C-alpha positions as CSV (number, residue, x, y, z in Angstrom):
1,M,-0.3,-0.8,0.3
2,K,1.7,3.1,-0.8
3,L,-0.7,5.7,0.4
4,F,-2.5,5.5,4.2
5,V,-4.6,8.3,5.5
6,N,-6.0,8.4,9.1
7,G,-9.1,10.4,9.1
8,G,-10.6,10.9,5.5
9,I,-9.3,12.9,2.2
10,L,-10.7,15.7,0.4
11,A,-10.5,16.0,-3.0
12,E,-12.1,18.2,-6.0
13,R,-11.3,15.3,-8.6
14,L,-10.7,11.3,-8.1
15,L,-9.6,10.0,-11.3
16,I,-9.6,6.1,-11.2
17,E,-8.2,4.2,-13.7
18,K,-11.1,1.5,-14.8
19,G,-12.1,-0.1,-18.1
20,W,-16.3,0.8,-17.6
21,A,-19.1,-1.6,-17.9
22,D,-20.6,-1.0,-21.8
23,Y,-19.6,-4.5,-22.1
24,V,-23.8,-4.9,-21.0
25,F,-24.8,-3.3,-24.1
26,D,-22.9,-5.9,-27.0
27,D,-24.6,-8.1,-28.5
28,N,-23.5,-11.4,-27.3
29,Y,-23.7,-10.3,-23.7
30,A,-25.8,-12.7,-21.8
31,L,-28.2,-10.6,-19.4
32,M,-29.3,-12.9,-16.9
33,P,-33.1,-13.5,-16.8
34,L,-34.8,-11.8,-13.7
35,E,-35.8,-15.0,-12.3
36,K,-32.2,-16.6,-12.8
37,V,-31.4,-13.2,-9.8
38,N,-33.8,-14.2,-7.9
39,T,-32.9,-17.4,-7.4
40,F,-29.1,-16.6,-7.7
41,I,-30.2,-14.1,-4.4
42,E,-31.5,-16.7,-2.4
43,E,-29.1,-18.8,-2.3
44,N,-25.9,-16.1,-2.3
45,G,-27.9,-13.7,-0.8
46,H,-25.8,-10.5,-3.3
47,L,-26.2,-9.8,-7.1
48,P,-24.2,-12.2,-9.3
49,N,-20.6,-10.6,-10.3
50,T,-20.6,-8.5,-7.8
51,P,-18.5,-10.1,-4.4
52,S,-20.5,-10.4,-1.3
53,S,-19.9,-8.2,1.9
54,E,-18.0,-11.1,3.5
55,D,-15.7,-11.1,-0.5
56,L,-14.7,-8.0,0.8
57,N,-13.4,-8.1,3.9
58,G,-14.2,-4.8,4.8
59,Y,-13.1,-3.3,1.8
60,I,-14.8,-1.7,-0.4
61,P,-12.4,-1.2,-4.6
62,V,-13.9,1.6,-5.8
63,G,-12.8,1.0,-9.5
64,D,-14.0,-2.2,-9.4
65,M,-17.1,-1.6,-7.7
66,T,-17.7,1.7,-9.6
67,Q,-17.1,-1.0,-12.9
68,L,-19.7,-3.8,-11.2
69,Q,-22.1,-0.7,-10.1
70,Q,-22.4,0.7,-13.2
71,E,-22.9,-2.8,-15.2
72,K,-25.8,-3.8,-12.8
73,I,-27.6,-0.7,-13.3
74,E,-26.9,-0.9,-17.7
75,E,-28.1,-4.8,-17.4
76,L,-31.5,-2.7,-14.7
77,F,-31.8,-0.3,-18.3
78,L,-32.0,-3.5,-20.4
79,H,-34.5,-5.4,-18.0
80,M,-36.6,-2.4,-18.1
81,I,-36.4,-1.9,-22.0
82,D,-37.9,-4.7,-22.3
83,M,-40.5,-5.1,-19.5
84,N,-41.5,-1.9,-21.0
85,E,-41.3,-4.0,-24.8
86,E,-43.7,-6.9,-23.3
87,L,-45.8,-3.6,-21.4
88,K,-46.4,-2.4,-24.8
89,S,-47.4,-5.4,-26.7
90,L,-49.4,-6.9,-23.9
91,K,-51.7,-3.5,-23.6
92,Q,-51.7,-3.5,-27.3
93,E,-53.5,-7.0,-27.1
94,N,-55.6,-6.2,-23.8
95,E,-56.7,-3.3,-26.3
96,S,-57.8,-6.1,-29.3
97,L,-59.7,-7.8,-26.4
98,R,-61.6,-5.1,-25.9
99,T,-62.8,-4.4,-28.9
100,R,-63.0,-8.0,-29.7
101,I,-65.5,-8.4,-26.1
102,N,-67.6,-5.6,-27.1
103,E,-68.0,-6.7,-30.8
104,L,-69.8,-10.2,-29.4
105,E,-71.5,-8.6,-26.6
106,Q,-73.4,-6.2,-29.9
107,K,-74.8,-9.1,-31.2
C-alpha cells in the first residue's frame, strides 16, 4: 500500500483508472433473466458478478465496484426496456381483446 490516510481525504476530483461497463450493451452479452437473478440472490445473498460483503473483508475496491455498479445499472435498464416492450404488447393485446368483447356483446 503506497498511501494511508487516517481520518479522511478531501478532494475536488478523483480519477481511477478502470474500464467501463458498456460491454453490457454488446449483442453477445448474456443478460441473466430476472428469475435466475432472483434465485442467485436467494442462494447467495448478493447480486451475480458482485462480491459478497464477506468477500470484501471490510474493504471496497472503488474502481472495481464503480464498474460493477455501472454494469448492474445498465443491466437494469435492459430489463426495463424489455419489460416496457412487453407491457406495450400486452396493452395492445388487451385493447384488441376489449374491442373483440365489445363486438361480441353487441351481437
